[in-house]
C-alpha positions in Angstrom: -39.5 3.1 11.9 -39.0 1.6 8.5 -42.7 0.7 8.2 -43.6 4.4 8.6 -41.0 5.4 6.0 -42.2 2.8 3.5 -45.8 3.9 4.0 -44.9 7.6 3.5 -43.0 6.8 0.3 -45.9 4.6 -1.0 -48.5 7.2 -0.2 -46.6 10.4 -1.3 -43.7 9.3 -3.5 -40.3 10.9 -2.8 -42.0 13.8 -1.0 -42.9 11.1 1.5 -39.3 11.3 2.8 -39.8 14.9 4.0 -43.1 14.0 5.5 -41.6 11.0 7.2 -38.8 13.1 8.7 -41.3 15.6 10.0 -43.6 13.0 11.6 -40.7 11.0 12.9 -39.1 14.0 14.6 -42.5 15.4 15.6 -41.9 18.7 13.7 -45.5 18.8 12.7 -46.8 22.3 13.7 -47.6 22.8 10.0 -47.7 19.6 7.9 -48.3 19.8 4.1 -49.4 16.7 2.2 -49.7 16.1 -1.6 -53.4 16.2 -2.5 -54.4 18.1 0.6 -55.2 21.7 0.0 -54.1 23.2 3.3 -51.4 22.4 5.9 -52.6 21.2 9.3 -51.1 20.6 12.7 -50.3 17.4 14.6 -49.4 17.6 18.2 -46.3 15.8 19.4 -48.2 13.1 21.3 -48.3 9.6 19.9 -52.1 9.5 19.5 -52.1 12.2 16.7 -49.4 10.2 14.8 -51.5 7.0 15.0 -54.5 8.9 13.5 -52.3 10.4 10.8 -51.2 6.9 9.8 -54.7 5.6 9.7 -56.2 8.4 7.7 -53.5 9.5 5.3 -51.3 6.5 4.9 -53.7 3.6 5.3 -56.5 5.8 3.9 -59.0 4.3 6.2 -61.7 6.7 5.0 -61.1 6.4 1.2 -64.5 4.7 0.8 -65.6 2.7 -2.2 -69.1 4.1 -2.6 -71.7 3.2 -5.1 -71.9 5.7 -8.0 -75.4 6.6 -6.8 -73.9 8.2 -3.7 -72.4 11.6 -4.4 -71.8 13.0 -0.9 -73.3 16.3 -0.2 -73.6 16.0 3.6 -71.0 14.3 5.9 -71.2 14.0 9.7 -67.8 13.4 11.3 -68.7 12.1 14.8 -65.7 11.9 17.1 -63.7 14.3 14.8 -60.7 14.5 17.2 -58.3 17.1 15.7 -60.0 17.2 12.3 -57.9 14.9 10.1 -60.8 12.8 8.9 -62.9 15.9 8.1 -59.9 17.3 6.2 -59.5 14.1 4.2 -63.3 14.2 3.4 -63.1 17.9 2.4 -60.4 17.1 -0.2 -62.0 13.8 -1.3 -65.4 15.3 -1.6 -64.9 19.1 -2.2 -68.6 19.8 -2.7 -69.7 18.2 0.5 -70.8 20.0 3.6 -69.1 18.5 6.7 -70.2 18.8 10.3 -67.3 17.8 12.7 -68.3 16.9 16.2 -65.8 16.6 19.0 -66.4 16.7 22.8 -62.9 17.1 24.2 -61.7 20.7 24.7 -58.0 20.2 23.8 -58.9 18.2 20.7 -61.5 20.7 19.7 -59.1 23.7 19.9 -56.8 22.0 17.4 -59.7 20.8 15.3 -61.1 24.3 14.9 -57.7 25.6 13.9 -57.0 22.8 11.4 -60.4 23.1 9.6 -60.5 27.0 9.6 -59.3 27.2 5.9 -62.2 25.0 4.8 -65.5 27.0 4.8 -67.4 23.8 4.1 -66.4 22.3 7.5 -68.4 23.3 10.6 -66.7 22.3 13.9 -69.1 21.6 16.7 -68.0 21.2 20.3 -70.4 18.6 21.6 -70.9 14.8 21.8 -73.2 12.7 19.7 -75.6 11.0 22.1 -79.2 9.5 22.0 -80.7 12.7 23.5 -79.9 16.3 24.5 -78.6 16.3 28.1 -75.7 17.2 30.3 -73.0 14.5 30.3 -69.4 14.2 31.3 -66.3 13.7 29.1 -64.3 11.1 30.9 -60.6 10.0 30.5 -60.3 6.3 31.3 -56.7 6.1 30.2 -57.3 5.5 26.5 -55.5 8.8 25.6 -56.6 11.7 23.3 -58.3 9.2 20.9 -60.4 7.6 23.6 -62.4 10.0 25.7 -65.7 8.5 26.7 -69.1 10.0 27.4 -70.9 9.1 30.7 -73.7 10.4 32.9 -73.2 11.0 36.6 -69.4 10.7 36.4 -66.4 12.9 37.2 -65.1 14.9 34.3 -65.7 17.9 32.1 -69.4 18.7 31.9 -70.8 19.1 28.3 -74.2 19.2 26.7 -74.5 16.3 24.3 -76.7 16.4 21.2 -78.8 13.7 19.5 -78.4 13.3 15.7 -81.9 14.7 15.0 -81.0 17.8 17.0 -77.7 18.2 15.3 -79.3 17.8 11.8 -82.1 20.2 12.7 -79.7 22.8 14.0 -77.7 22.8 10.8 -80.7 22.5 8.4 -80.0 19.0 7.2 -82.5 16.3 6.3 -80.4 13.5 4.9 -76.9 12.2 5.6 -74.7 10.9 2.8 -71.8 9.7 5.0 -72.1 9.3 8.8 -68.7 8.5 10.3 -68.9 7.5 14.0 -65.8 6.8 16.1 -67.4 7.8 19.4 -65.8 5.5 21.9 -68.7 3.4 23.0 -71.5 6.0 22.7 -72.7 4.1 19.7 -74.5 1.8 22.2 -76.8 4.6 23.3 -77.1 6.3 19.8 -78.4 3.0 18.2 -80.6 2.1 21.2 -83.0 5.0 21.1 -84.4 7.5 18.6 -82.5 6.1 15.6 -85.6 5.8 13.4 -85.7 9.5 12.9 -82.3 9.6 11.1 -81.1 6.0 10.2 -83.5 5.5 7.2 -82.2 8.7 5.7 -78.5 7.8 6.1 -76.9 6.5 2.9 -73.5 5.4 4.2 -72.4 4.6 7.8 -68.8 4.0 8.7 -68.3 3.0 12.3 -65.8 1.6 14.7 -67.3 -0.5 17.4 -66.0 -0.4 21.0 -67.3 -3.4 22.9 -63.9 -3.6 24.6 -64.7 -0.2 26.2 -68.4 -0.6 26.6 -70.1 -4.1 26.2 -73.2 -4.2 24.1 -72.1 -1.8 21.3 -72.2 -4.3 18.5 -75.5 -5.7 19.6 -77.2 -2.3 19.6 -75.8 -1.3 16.2 -76.6 -4.5 14.4 -80.1 -4.7 16.0 -80.9 -1.3 14.7 -79.4 -1.8 11.2 -81.2 -5.2 10.7 -84.5 -3.3 10.5 -83.2 -1.7 7.3 -81.6 -2.8 4.1 -77.9 -2.1 4.8 -75.0 -4.1 3.2 -71.8 -4.6 5.1 -68.1 -4.6 4.2 -64.9 -4.2 6.2 -62.8 -1.0 6.0 -59.7 -1.4 8.1 -60.8 -1.2 11.7 -64.2 0.1 10.7 -67.4 -1.4 9.4 -68.9 0.2 6.3 -72.6 -0.1 5.9 -74.4 1.0 2.7 -78.1 1.7 2.7 -79.4 -0.2 -0.3 -82.9 1.3 0.1 -82.6 4.8 1.6 -85.9 6.5 2.3 -86.7 9.9 1.0 -87.5 12.6 3.6 -91.2 13.5 3.5 -92.0 16.7 1.7 -93.2 19.2 4.2 -96.8 20.4 4.1 -98.7 22.6 6.6 -100.2 19.5 8.1 -97.1 17.3 7.9 -94.0 19.1 9.1 -90.9 16.9 9.2 -88.9 16.5 12.4 -85.8 17.8 10.6 -85.9 21.2 8.9 -85.0 21.4 5.2 -82.0 23.6 4.4 
């Protein structure tokens, strides 16, 4: 209890007392924060409160980026109810943000929370290694831990690969790729990653080997083929592409796989 109060006061000054009381009593149907342009909603369940602490109190996504990276395109994979996208929209107001979330209940709140931000596009899908029908599965990890599986019991959804997502939205390069996708990183970094990874400048990712063994191995194996540096950002790993490749200029004989906006 006192830890939350201290964190709120540290992050927001004396206004943090009001924010603390709202979060503590779960009166968060409209939560306003200093430095955040528009109010947003937290649900009463504990999972939203945990995400709030990580994003706005611990500032897990307040990245220390090289001056050469001025984010124009951000992909928020596993966007939940949109708090990370909202943080990025206020931190990088000129960036275009694609927020991807597979769970229906989370997505409804996400879409409502990001509505005041025209630069944020919510997408109800899951990031996967290819386009196919998958299932959104609840294995008891709560609203922050829905997993994606094939041939399972759960909500049916059409997943998207990153190349398909980028092509759909007319994007060729990614300045920040945030992935908190509950183990799906194993598949995403095992196949078809060469079509987007060289053009990704910053990757911030949480690994989920406890939920799906082999996640770390797949991610590090893919990244070792490129010049990424590594640092720790809370529970996440932050990778910076020290030698990002430029997307080929399209010609009639050489059309790139991802369309230029």
